[in-house]
N, C-alpha and C positions, 0 to 999 in steps of 0.2 A: 890586617882585620881578623878577628875571630869569627870566620865565616858562619858557623853554626848559630852563633848568638845574634846574628843580624836579622832584621824583620825584612819582609819582602822588599821593600822600596830601597833599603840599603844593599841588598843582594843583587839588584838588577843594577844599581849604579856602580858596585864593584865590578860586577861581571862585564858590564858594558864597557866600562874603563880598560879592563885587560884585554878584551876582545879587540879592541882599537889599535892595539900596538901589537908589532911583530915580535916584541920580548916575549920569551917564553917564562912560565914561572918556575918550570922544572930545572932543577940542576943536578948534573951528574956527581957531584961532590957531597950531596945530602943524602943521609939514609932514611928513606921512607918506610911507612908501615907495610906489613905483607899486602893488605888489602890495596893500597894505592898502588903498589907495585903491580900486583895482579890485574887490577883495572886497566892500568896504562899499557900494560904488556898485550891484553886483549885488542886494544885499538891500534897498537903498533902492528900488530900481525895482520890487522885488517888492512892497514897501509901496504903492507909488502903484499898481500894477496892481491889488491888493486894493481899495484907496480907489476907483479908477474903476470897475471891474467886479464888486466884490463879492469877500468872502473865499474863495469857492470858486473863484476863476480860479486861485490858486496854494495848494493845501491841505498840500503838505509840503516838508520839506527834508531830503535824504538824506545821510548822513555816510559817504561811501565810505572802506572800510578801517577801520572802527570797531573799536578794540580795548579801550577803557577807558572809564570814567564821565567822565573829565574830557573825552573827545572829544565827548560829547553835552553836557555843560554848557559847553563852549567854544562850540558852536553856539547854545545858549540865550543865552550872553552878546551874541553877534552880534546876534540876534534882539531882544535887549533894547536894544541900541546903535541899531538901526535901526527901532525902533517896531512890530515884528512881535510882541514880547512886552512887556507893560506890567504895572506894579504897581497893583491897585486901592487904595481908600482905606485898606483894613486891611492893606495890604503884600503882599497875596497875587498871584501872578502870573497874568496871564490872556493866554494866547497864540493868535495867530491862525494859528499852523502846528501841523502835526504834526512832530515832531522825530524822524526816522527812521533809527536805526543800521542800516548795511548789513555784515553779517558775511560776510567772503569767503575769509579763507584757512582752512585746516585748523585751525590754532591759534585762530584768531578764532571759528570755529564751534564749537570744543571750548569756549572760555570765554564764549559767548553769554550762557548763562542766569546765570554768575555775575556778569557785568556788568550784566545786568538786575536782578538780586537786590540788587546794591548800589546801582543807581540808585533802585529802589523804596524803599530805606532812607533816601533823602535826603528830608527832610520838604519841602524848596522844591520838589523835583522832582514829588512827589506832589499837591501844591497845583496845579501846573501841569497835571498830568494830568487833574485834576478839572475844570479850564476846557475840557478837550477829551473830556468825558464818559467820563473813566476808559477811555479806549481808547487803547493804544499800538500803533503799527504797527512791524514789524521786517521787513526785508529781508534775504534770504539771496542770497549770490552763487554762482553755479552755474560759471560761467566760470572765474573765478579759483581757486576750490576745486579744480576739475578740473586747471588748470595746475599748482596747488600739489602735489597729491597723486595726480592720476592718476584714472581713470575710476571705479573701483569704491570707493576710498576716498573720493572727494568724495560719492558718492552716499548711503554709508552714514552719513558725517559729517553731511550735510544732515538725514539721517532722524532721528538721534539728537539733533542740536541742536533739531530741532522738538519731540520728546518732552520734552526738558528744559525748553523755553520753555512749553510747555503747563503743566507742572508748577509752574514758577516764576510764573507769571501767576496761575494759580488760587490758590496761596498768598498773593499780594499782592492778589487781589481786583481785578485789572485785566484789561480785554478784550484779548485778543491778536487783532491782525489782520497775517497773514504776507504779505509781498510776495515772491513767487518771481521773482527775476532770471534767468528761463529763457531761452535762446537759440534760434535756429531750428535750428541743428545739435545733434546727442546731446553732442558734446563740449562744449557750451554749456548743457547741460541740457534740449535740445529733445526731439522725441519727440510721439507723441500725446498730446493734452491730455487727453481723457477718462480714459486708462489712468493717466496722471501723477497727476491729481487724486484718483482712486479708491485710489492707493497711499499717499496721505499717512496720518500716523499719527492715532490717535483724538484728538479735540479740537482738532486743528489747522486744521480747516475747519469752523468753527462758523457755518454759514450764509453765508459771505463768503470770497472768495478774491481777491487781486490778483495779477495775472501780467504780465510784460513780453510784448509782441509785437514781436519784433525786426524791423527794418527790411527785411531780405531775405525776409522771409515774409508781409509785409502784404498785397503784392499778390495772393498766391495764396491767402491766406485772405479778403481782403475786397474784391478787386476786382470780383467778381461778387455782386451782392445776395442771390442764392439761396444759394451757398456761403457767404457771411458770416453769413446768418441760421442756417444749419445749424450752422456752428460754434460760434455764440454759444448756440445750443440745447444743444449737447453740453456747453459749459462749464457752463450752468446745471444741467442734469440732473446732470452729475458731482458739482457742489457740493452739490446737495441729497442725493444718493445718500451722497457721503462724509460728510455732516453727520450722517446717519442710521446710519452703518456704523460699529461700534466696531472697527476694525481695529488691531491692534497688534502688534508683534514682542516676543514674551516673552524672557524672560532666556536661556532655554536656546537658542533661535533666534539671539538676539543674540550669544551666545558663538561661534556658527558664523560670523557675519557679522565679528566682532571677528578671528577668526583669518584669515579670507579677506582681509579689509583690511589686516593688518598685512603679509601677503606680497605683497599687490599693491602696497602703497605702496613696500615695499623694492625690488621688481623695478622700478618706475617711476623712483624717485629714483636707484637705480643707473644707469639709463641716461641720465637728462638731466643727472647730475652726472659722467658719465664724461668722461676727457680726449677734447678735440677734439669733443664733442658740438655745442657752439655753432657751431663751425666746419662741421660737417656741416650742421646745420640752416640756417645763412645761405646755403650753396651748393646744397644738394639741394632747396630750395623757395623759390619766388618771394617770399620775405618782403619782400626790399628793393624789389622792384618793386611790391608791394601798397602799400608805404609812400609811393609816389609816385603812387598813385590818388587822384583827386579825390573820394573818397568818404569816408563816416564822419566822426564828430565828434571825432575825437582822433588823434594821432600814434601811429604803430605801437608806440614804446616810451616809458617815462617818463624814460629817460636813455640812456647808451650801451648797447649790446647785449652785455654781458658776460656775461650769465646768464639764464636764462629768467625769473628774479624781475623782471628790467628790462621784459620785453616784456609789452605788453598782451594779453589774453586773446583779443580777437576776431582779431587778425591771426595769433596763435599757431595758433588753430584752423583759420582760413581757409587758412593755407599749407600745413598737413598735408592738407587737403582738397583743394588743387589739385594736390599731388603724389601724391594718390590713396592714402596710407598711412592717413590717417584715425586717427592714432594716438590722439588725446584720447578716442577713443570706445571703446577696447578694450585698450590696452597694460595688462599686468599682470594681466589676469584669469586667463590661461593658467597663469602661474607660480603664482599664488596657489592655484588648483584642484589643480594638480599637487602642490603642497607638502601640501595638505590631505588628498589622497588617498595620498600617501606615508606620512603619519602614521596615517591612519585606515582604510586599505584599502577592502575591499568596503563594510563598514558605513557608512564615510564617503561612499562614492558614493551608497548608497541614502538616506542623511540628506539630502545635497544635490537628489536627485530629488524626495522628499517635500516639501522646502522649495519647489522649483520648483512643485510642483502646488499647494500651500497658501498660500504668501506672495505677495500682490499686489507688495510691494516688488521681492521677488526675480524674478518675473515680468516686471516692467517692465524692471529692470536688464538682464536677458538678451535681453528682446524688442528694446530700442532698440540693444542691441550687435549683435544680429543683421543689423539694417538697416545697421548701419555697416560690418560685415565684408562685406555683401552688395555694398556700393558701393565698397569699396576694391578696389585691384589692384597687387600688388607687384610684377608684370611691368613695369608702366609705372613703378611706384615706382623701379625699378631703373634705367631711363633717366633719371630726375632724378637719382639717385646718381652716373651718369656725369658730372656737372657739377661735382662735388668733385674739386679739383684733387689732393688727397692720394689716391691710388687705394686705399691701404693702409688709410687711416682709413675710406674709404668703404665697403669690402668688410667691414671689421670691424664696423661700426655696423649696415650692412644686414644681415648674417648675425645679428646679435641680434635685430633687428626681425622677421625672417624667422621664427627659432626661436620667438618669442614668439606670433607670428601663428598658427604651426602648433600650438601648446600651447593657444592661445586656442580655434581651431576645434575641437580635440579635446575639450576641456572642454566647449564648448557642445553637441557632438552626444551628449556622454555624460551629460549632466544632461539634457537635453530629450528624448532617444531620437530625434530626428529624424535623416533620412538625408541630409537637404542644408539649405542656407540658403532662408529664405522659403517652407519647405514648407506652413507654415499661413497664408501670406499671398500668396495668388494674384495680387492686385490688384498689388501692389508688384512682384511678381516680374515681371510682364507689363509694367509701366512702365518696369522697369530694362532689360528685354529690349529695349525700343524705343528708350531712351534712351542706354544705354551705348555704343554704336557711334559716335554723335555726340561724346559726351564723349572717348571714346579718343582720336578723331582731333583733336579740339582740344588734349588733353594733349600728343600727340605734336608737334603744330604748335608748343605752348608750350615744350617742351623745345629745339627748335631754335632758336627766337626767343632764348630765354633764353642758349643758347651764343653766338649771334651779337651779342647785347646786352653779354655779358660780355667778348668778344673785342675790342670797340671801343667802351667806355664813353663816349669823347667824342663818338661819332657816333651818338648815340642816338636822335635824334627819331623817324623812321617806325618803327624796330624796337621802340622803347619803347611806342608808339601801338599797334601790331600785338599786342604782349605783353599790354598792358592789354586788348585786345579780346578776348584768350583766357580 
């Protein structure tokens, strides 16, 4: 079959047929493409590492952008081809790896439980899970869902995906282990770990949780042994407490969050899909200069930078942080709350205030957003906007960002009752008071260096180095 041309049902049928037989597709007498050879070599090397150091040396293979049953079965087939999955004498699969689907976009989060239900209905795959102790790990993507749907929608869709997965796994009799792909910054799912774990829905933290620690926060969390031990203690304490806490958003509260999410999503997509937005983003942030930094494991984009869909989530968030807009950590919330209050009036505000007091999910969403708002500076962002050649475009888009910024601050104060940002977080307020003057100076220096760099791109040497140092 021409696999790429098949629909999903046909792909599942073909993969199931191939997985059920010990015969390999690979032939040493066939010349394969460089990409095929490279991918097979990676998995063969993984099998060698397991043979040399034991199966615990490599325990999972993660499928990025997983959207279907065939994505998981295709990975299983590669595992079978390279010896990581074998068939026993009875023809049952025995896997030396956890196959971990990573659901990243808003659409994929919404479809995650459906994919897992269909996967559990595959007899071959259920046999494979039995060889792994009937435990299935699922990874949730915070960075890409944020880039796709904006801050609030990402947070709410992640929460709902977890609720649906808990129900799906319970019905199938499979143990769920969630792997949270959280980043260091709020736009990538960061924020205080204890509160984040405590805000997880009931059943999603059943005595264990897996969380990424991103490179940029490892030194601050683990370089000092006492701080590292304290951080691990907080994670263990939160995991124990969350396991024993039956926290769930009920249907009535969920309807409120649905309403907020719809309007937040609409506001966010209206901005990022507006005419000239990518031109603004490329000029008003140092994204192209970040792409030339010798850090990180991946390029800034998957292909050309025609839309934010092509851009990787990490440089997307990093760029907005550099320009001090911090857009992925708040944009859309102000419009959502304003629309909700326009429909529901004073009773709507009282409902949101009650939710803030009662819902750990809503508390964490607003608390993390508050930290981002405190670190942002739209006066400095205006300096970055001056780098955009089209002054009218820059002014129009910056005006939209500033309008949303004001709406978001107004919404935060109205819901929380606070009179200023970080009113209840004196430690962070003191820390920012100390740090921001240094960061502000670096930002202003960076804008000037970017201006020089773009004026003479062919003579970039020292100016590019200086820009990278900022």
